[in-house]
C-alpha angles and dihedrals in degrees: 000000000000126000114232106167134011123193125185128191128176090002112140109293092003101086089158126046117287123183137202103200141174094038104177137200119276120015121007127178133198105185113176138145122271118289090025090121103259096131090043088054090050094049091047091054091047090050093051095054101034110023118078115237090240094055119117102173128132093278092057093043089053089062094058116103120243088245091058131241138129115287115239128192127184123185129179111211131187120216132167085267094057140267122325133186115217119195130182133177122187136203106001112053091347114211142173124191140168119202131184118193092343092307118117108233101168139008140176112358092354087059092050089052089050091051092047092052089047093054092045103238142031095226100077100303123219089324086087088066111026108024114085121194121209108273094018101091100137125084094243100041126119136055122317088259092054093046091049089049092053092047092052090051091051089050090050091053087048087060100045111020096099141012089236090061092042090054095042098051108017084248119224089001091064091043090052091048094050092044091050091046091052091045094052090045091049089055089059109029140027123243090269094052096259123137107275116238106248094013126124093250093052091042091054090048091050091047091056091049091047093051091047090056093043091051089054092047093050090049090054092047093052088052091049090051092057089049092052091053092057092045092052093049088054096048093047090054091052091049094052092053092052092048094050111123093229092054091048091054092048090055092050090054090056099070088140085069091077091111090053089053091052091050088050092058092051090047090053090058090054089050089056091055092046089051090054092052090050089053091053092047091049092052092053091048091052093049091049093048093049092047094053092044092053092049093050092051093049091049093050092050092050092046093053093045091048092049092052092048092049091052094049094046092054092053091047094051091050092054094048092048091058091049091049093055091053091047091050091057093048093051093052091053091048092049092053090054091046094052090057094048093049092054089059092043095054091060090054093042090055090063092040093052092062089050091049097051093075094046090045090054090054092045090050092052091051093047089049090054091049093049092046090055093047092050091053092048092047092050090053091049090051093051089053090052094052093047096049092039090058091048092050092048092052099050127071120259129233093264092059090049093048087053091053090049091049088052092048090049090050091052090050091049091048091051092048093047092048092048092048094052097038126101109268129208121204116186123205110194126210116234110294095009100095114145093015090124119070134186115202090341097310122110116241121230117234117257095011119121113232117195116221103190096172101028129256149188125269116209111209113194111241095004109059137242132322118204117210119200118182118219120268113268093010093127146355104261094174098063094082098050089043090052091045090050092050092051094046091048092051090049091048092049088059094040090238128139098212144349093264089061090046093053090050090049091050090051089052089051092050091049090049091050090050092048090047091053092048091050093046090052088051091048092048090051093047096042112017090170096038137268092278090058089054090050091048091051089049090050091051094058107087122223115252112270128207114259131202096190115127113240118252126220105277098210095046095045091045093049091050095046093045091053092048091045094051091052093045092045093051090049092043091049090054092044093046092049091050092046093047091050089048092049093047092050090046089056091042091051091049091049090048090053093048089048090050095048091046088050091051090047090051093048091050091052091047092051090046088052091052093048088060091068092059114195094345115127132194092246092048095050090045089053090049091050092047090050090048090050093050090049091050091051092049092046091049091049092049092048091047093049093046093045093048099045102029112142116252110250091208089050091051090053088050089049089050089055091051092046094242099106094113090055090047093050091052091048089050092055092046091048088053093053097046097059088044091054090043090052090050090048089053092048091047092047092049092048092047091045091051089053092224094183092050091045090050091054092045091050092051089055092046090050092054091051092046090052089053091051093050090050090052092051090049088056096045092052091051091051094047094050091053093047092048089053092048094049092046091051090052093049093050090055090049091055090067086062092047095059094059097070092040091052092045092052091047102043097080092048092050091049090059084069105026121016114226091010122145141177135228121215138220121237098218105044096027086226133125115277108179137017115225114204133148089006091299127116113219122185109233093234093065095050122101120271091252094051091048092052093047092052091046091053095047091049090052091050088053092051091047091054089049092051090049091052089049092057096258105116107197124173116234112236116193120183108191091322096163105054098135101037117117124230095262097050095040088064090055090045087055088053088053094051090050091048093056095039091075091080101017138060108236123187117192123192115192141160092203095095097170096045092047095046089090096047092092122199128109113329115223130200132191111242123200114234132040119298 
């Protein structure tokens, strides 16, 4: 893919169409001053290729102009299949289309799919490798999402860049298999191997626990149903005895027992109170039983988990200990070989040291000059920061100005409200009498309404005065002076005469804040660790000292040293590898011991917690809670029945007066038994209707099936974990093959800056880790800002060439990518850009017009109006 024409409309400052046309093959340069729209152009290109037309996030909102409107971007691209015009509009009437030769070939989601296929991936595309935004010149800059997209793009290259890697790893097929394995495993287990909440494994486990609890509950319900049947039979027998005619006749003969009937009513009231106390006691018993059962279950779960962890950590430590012993023996052998090589190396180094002193003195002088210049520039930046920071602190901020504007608006509103409600005077003059009516000494114009909120006196020439008095309470005449006072106080607090001055002062503050930020960025770039760190580095470079040592033969000394270094480096590499392996295993062994001891401590705590429950068992405590619940239900039912059907004491006294108290007492007892029997009938009917016995048998079957499902998931998780480990090990081995073509592509570019230089790479991020030059390894994060951005750009150019060779042609877009590069190296970087531009399309945006005048390539210009 190559870009040919780019048109923007309603994008930030471009409220009318603007076009970048005639973009050629190879190197293209747009070099314009700041605020000319280069970064806007870059962001618009990125949005068209990687932001869906329906998006409305902060990146899309940032494209909208201040005057409003829907951002539109049109790009003409050329591919092996021909030229296509891609168009997108966001926010209002969002749209995405792809045309070829004036014919619409895709729109909406189909257009998005076409664009995604063009860029090569939906996860960020090659932009993660070869598009450089302004300010993001490092290899690990950007947001987490941008870094993740770049990493995925590099991994995609790892799988497809060469036939050697494809044959070694299975390429994308293995990546897809590993991704699917990890996805399926993540659906079941957490990163630590635990059951994932909401996952099928956890669901199966919870289902087993739920069925076990349900089975225990159904067993308790069945037992309670049998008890209710026996209780109902007993109460029916008692009711039959009370309702017997002979017993009824006997009661009627005992009219002298009226006093006993009255006592029975009083006794029943006491029974209701006793029943209430039993309900409260039963509730406490149920709560206590549930609390102890929950605690026992939690302790059992913790004990089982702790026992499993203790066993596993013991096995892990034993395996690591065996590996550590083997590594110790290998390290001893490597050290013996290294000692011999270093003895030979020291002799060669003694000669080389004399030869290095002169070159070191020259390098030190150059470094001192560089540091002296940077210190002076950093001091100047710090002075700018201090000056503008003081200005920003002295002036009001935007919030204070907004407060003043709100107070001014309130004053205007108060005045408008006052004038709208006030008494008004409209004068209509006779011919030749204009201006004859005055208010407070000022003549009134004819036909114009004049508000008089507090009243006033009209002077009429030749007639006299007319006093106007508005009615009491007709309007609020204090709002205007109050609003005036509030505005005056706010201005006085800021020591400002008016709002215009406040706005100007706020603009001065904003400009000072901006200037402070720019100066701070300059200072951070010049002195990342502070100016004192630069001075310390300068002080540590010794001045060149005179030497009387006789020069050695350069070729002979270099050859002897190179031979000794090669032998020592080989021995040192073997020794370092063995030592690193030994150190790693020593740390791993210590970690395993800590884990084993922690697991043992955890198991001891879990067993101590279980010991606190004595002889209690889960089934026993469940039975205790079930019994307590049954007793609570029975007590509540008895209390409800007694409270509802309790005999009326006053009625009993009336019955005593009427000599029917004995009959009333009998009816009361019968009335007490019948609702109890009815309650038991209902409980038995519900229990029989719920088919408790059948449900208990069904629950038992379901529990067996659920336990089989859980066992299957246990096995599946174990298989997925072993598969993921095996695939990961295979991919790690493949990465070693990936770095070879990257290094081969990058080496000639590096040698443009540093002859014989090389890079080492990290395994995880697939990015450079250290720069090797002059025999020294330098981590990238300690290099200067300029060196880091140069390496980052060269690496991106290498990636772009690899993409092109893999059939994925991606233009290289650079937005001010060489901001810290000095004049000498920028010339060599220009050579690198020209070297790669033979097969690639490179588009460079820069505000450094003078520096980039010598870059060459096709010069681009923004043209107002559509192409």
